[in-house]
N, C-alpha and C positions, 0 to 999 in steps of 0.2 A: 633386169628384175628389179622391181621395186624393193627398197631397202627393207621393208618390213615383212616381205613374203620369204620366210626363213622356216627351217623345222623347228616345230613348235607352235607356230603362228596358226591362226584360222584363215583358211583360204577363203576368198570371197565367194558368195554364193549368188553367182551369176544366173540370170535368167534369160534363155535364148531360144529361139525356134530350133527344134530337131528337124531330121532328114525328111519328116512329114509335114512340117509346118506347125506342129504343135509345140507351145511354149512349154519349157522345162526348165526347172531349177536345178542346180547341182545338187543340193541337199535332197531333192526328191529322187534323182537319179541314184543317189549314194545309199540312202536309207541308213541302215546301221553297219553298212559293210565297207571294208577297206576297198579303195578305188584308185585306178591309175587314170589320170587325166592327160591325154596327149594334145598339146597345142601344136597345131599344125599350120604349114604354109598354105597348104590346099591342094587341090586335086592336080594342079599344073605341075606340082614338084615330083620328080621321079623318086626322090630321096624318101619323101613322105609316103608315097604309095609303097615302095619297097618296106617301109618301116611298119606300114598297116598290114601288109602281107605276112610279114613276120610275126605280127602279133595275133594272127588268126588261131594258131595252135594254142597260144597262151590262153586266149579267151575262153576256149574250150576247157581249160584246165580251171580258169577263174569261176567259171559258171558252177562247175560241180564243188569248187573251193570256197563258196560264198564270198566272192569278190565282184566289183564291178569295173568296167571301163567306160569311158566316155573320149570321144575325139572332138575337139573344137578347131574350127579353121575360119578364115576369112571369106571363105565361098559364100554365094548366094545359097537358098534352100535348094534350088534345082540342081547346082553344080554339086552341093553337099550330097544330095541323094543319090546322084550318078557316082560320086566319089566312092561312097559307101558301097553301092552296088557292085562298082567296077572291081572292088577288092576282095569282095565276097564277105564283108564284115557282118556281124550280127549284133554288135553293141550300137548304142545311140551315137549319132553324129550331129554336132550342133553347128549352126550357121552363124557367123557373127560379121556380116559384110560391112556393118557400120564400124567395125574395128573397136568396140567397147573394151574388149579385154586388152587388146594391144596397146590401147591408149592408157588404160588404167594401170597396167602392170608395167607399162614403159618399156615394152618389148618390141618396138617397131623395128623391122629389119632395114635400117637405113640404106643398106647396101644394094637394096633391089627396089628404086622408086617407081619402077614400072608395075609390079604387082603390088607393092606396099603391104607385105605379109607380115605376121608375127615372126619373131625368132622362135623357131621350135624348140619346145620345152616338153618334158615329161615330169608330171608331179605325182608322186604317190601320196595319197591320203589316208590317214587313219580315220576311224569314225569320227563324225561331227565336223568334218572339213578340215581336220588339224593336218598341216603338212608334216610328213615324215621325211621325205627326200625330194630333191628338185635336181634334174639333169638338163643341162643346156645342149640342145641338138642343133645349134648353127652348122656345126661339122656333124656329117652323119655319123661319126664314132664317138661323138659326145653322148648320143642317145644310149639308153640303156639297152643292154641285151635281154633276151627273154630270161636267162639264168639270174641276171642281176635283178630284174622284177620279181621274180620267184623268191630271192633272198630277202628283199624288201617287203614283200608281202607275208613271208614266214616272221620276220621281226616285228611287223604290225600286229599279227596275231598274237604272237607271245606277250606283247605288250597289252593289247586291248582285251583280250578274252581270257577270264578267269579259268575256263576249262582247258586251256591250251594242254597242260600236263594233268590228266585226269588220274594219274597214279598217286598223287598226293593224297595222303590219308584223310585230310580235312574235306577234301571234294568227295571222296567216298562216304565219309560220314554225312555229309550234306545230302548227297544223292539217296542214300539209304533212309535218312531221315525225312524224305519228302520235300527237302529245300532244293528245288530245281532251278531257281532263278539264275544262277551262275552258270547253267549248261545251255550252250547254243544248240538249237533254237527255241529251247523252252522259254516261255514267257513271250515269245513274237507271235504275232498274227501269222496264221498259215499263209495268207496272200503275201504278206511281206517276204516270208521265207522262199516261198516257191515262185513268186511273181517275177515278171520281166521288168527290167529298167526299161 
């Protein structure tokens, strides 16, 4: 991984085609939400498919918990669509057959010249594409468990959202005084809050 991609840094705002062929930017998919980005070898890898299957239940929790998930692989759009459908995922999958991310982040898996994939990583992002945590998944057990991701997302919420602990007297006073900007989703456009990535 590129030396400047560390916790606290801003992750690049890549723009790629999704599983339907629509161009999408990471910042658009993230909106104001904590986001889990899965950098995948692709549909050919049984480890990646198993990881995606394991993320299905977490994604259901992330949806009600105001979080986003995005998977990016070096597959072409058709393979990306099949990969997403095959595991039953409901989150966006992005296709990077030109290996833009692999090259930019310096994560070519040089031990597999046949497929030329990315070294799998999971990046937990705070709002505004700020890197919270990076997991190297070259080995399957280097990838985060669902519970580790829950804990990461909790830490991101505690840091990023002022109303995490609404028992604070100052927050109660703000609410009672009609100052609701610090309360999520107050101040958000309804379409942003309820909309799908």
